[in-house]
Steps between C-alpha positions, in 0.01 A plus 500: 500500500777754570633431165160537336463843675837612380417394132158683506660815658764495217234445242291789634795735501531420120145570416284657764193492269476123481195389681595126523830570672341739740241241590746223546719724726207611717361142540839347572580767763157422660558124505833548658359713779674814391319837496299495184251804503703729283585223255136386471387871453757548226395190320133596515570838358630308186211251504208621708253233412722213604282322761802294621688820579205635690485193722886544548457860596226406757736242637788753525280734698412217738868407542560871584221494758263702289188293489271796433699599202496138389129484514464826317709372209288209429155670598580766226516243221228281632263812500500474121602139460301305769531166316882500556507185706857505616466864606183414710683203654801705581304789654304250722820340605654834597194575706478169662871497602459860616236368757185588308276206585174681427568667167782302339263374228312815432660559165381156369154588623487830339622354169263226490211757575627710198552204264248237605540302189875432562528145621876482545483807719238338723715178528800692589291671788385155605846352515631800712212457762523121488869514594396729793256215591220752523231238404191722532652761266629230262151336476338847435741569209417154343122533547494851342724364223231212437224756472700695251655227287286194547669156490877548480759227576715753691220599719388147563854392611527812711156415672625141558827627654316731739254235605779255573739719673239682706339169640174505291513112483175431325538765245857385428397138455239605245743714310778234498244251354395766250855563381614115500723465198604860479871516538567836650807553731296710747209252497736195526690627801174611667376154453811343668477740798127429527546128513770544760281713712232235468720220613469342148869493417470199264273704275760770486776267380411447138474879433836562687671218307380642167624845590853371606539377139458859359685828504290592820662200696648723771154618604369152554799314663430665857149379495597155367721485814209563722279241314770233541548571865130492572463170311801333649669467158871423505574752227456773757835391641638482150377870425589683820729246691808546289788474746634847592269682272446757793840628594653777718832652399717748713596773243837667516388853603626650836293690739608847356411384137164371619420831658606706194268275290216545761542883486471500115197271507315725757521793254332277224192414714304815416149343460251499785367165407593205299370445149144336470632174360788441732510271809637768736288593816602761727798645292606590154688354194714690257399532139792492240771229470724542793800346333491755226624756740867610466568581874824287592328345794218375293735352256712349772198334651380381158854324439487333842144380447590359165781301671257335736244444215761311296592287805129419558453399125824296493369289797159419340429132421530367158262650226150366490326642182156476657599685814448901519823541700716214375386515140636820349866523370727650762696756303459862380332638813279807463293671759137556443467750782688652792346716770498587867227448760482703810247363777424697814317416822282185451599490140500170301467348152202291417553146346601551138715355219693665207356385164781697311785327689705181513675568830389768758663657800510719804816669617473658842673832518362647840271344759347600833674419823396168655303685748307679223464205279314296764505134587606257226377452226405864487649652162600148358441394149290182459453275205215279389222652689208575266322834470259551798200579283506136361420380856738202478624328816846446371801605698823652383770259373815708584581827666825710522601750761605838361830648601683809364704389199322179460358404147214250460472325156200295408290372189276779364209260482509431870243671729678739741378755757651690799383493861403837636738669756443712793677826420796669321617480128556190291688609183559237216644481164332234275545389142359239257709302258335467159433143384792425272284312237307816431 
């Protein structure tokens, strides 16, 4: 990234009227965590209708702590382009992470009122509200859509999803029967989750097995693990019982280096709330790729974490083509994401997985004192315990105690969560390794 920025700066010095160069420089500076407001404004002066640049300018304002200005940038364009879906979603995200729980979706609501015949806009509004698990609002959006559009597959699947996830069991059963034979990713995963809630794990297995043979396999493996555990199938041990698939490493960063990293990370946690779709509760998560940043302490930490990652991969058992952890080739490592999570008093992560990853992580940079943390296992990371909304009586299969400088590595398809702690700050760096076969 530093080389890319230098190249774009040189190109811009040669031709300051080239919009593509100006855009590349602005967006690369933004991704690297460098001040990007001036660069975004300069690029927009050359290409004022570039929607990607408008999103970048809004993000640059947020990074500079200027949320009101970020909202104004997007609202100005949305006033005459209410059907700009990415802009509506970004504006709602800025409002949500700024703590606006009551009005975060008002842009979508106004746009759908102005353009009632625009189904994609309504579905974007629905997805946003459903991610927030506001089931009454989501149901109202669907019902109004049905009055406006009549029978539509997207609305049918949306109604089914709300019924299944909100506990409307009878309605969900009717809709699942009505959509039998319809292979839609949302419908299929909702069916698997519904069967698990209803203690009908064997009925979920065929659908989960079908999905693991497709490009969406990493969405289904975690649920197949629960199915096999509930039915006593030996394949549960094959899937999640790989020796040493959950490991802890002591990373070679001393106390001074950890504190330097912690001070930098605290400056990056400017949001008041986590993003809607994230697992964080009682804390925040950073937005852009952390490992793109050029600060020496970040790059040192990245190098040390890569050393531990290579050691983890080298110790894995022999390849098994059918297995999500053991199957992929073990060369050409790439990250699919890197970020920081900051949890405060009573903070935790709900049970989740990482569908875009092969191997996932948690590197503990700073932790509360033992007295603040509370009795063990407060603040620990746990594996194998299903999401609580499924109501399954399955215990965790492994857990690790956090310590400053410790890195936890584990399969991205494995359920993991953290236990709430009493008080203080729990500061973590995390990354996902992209499946090498992608």
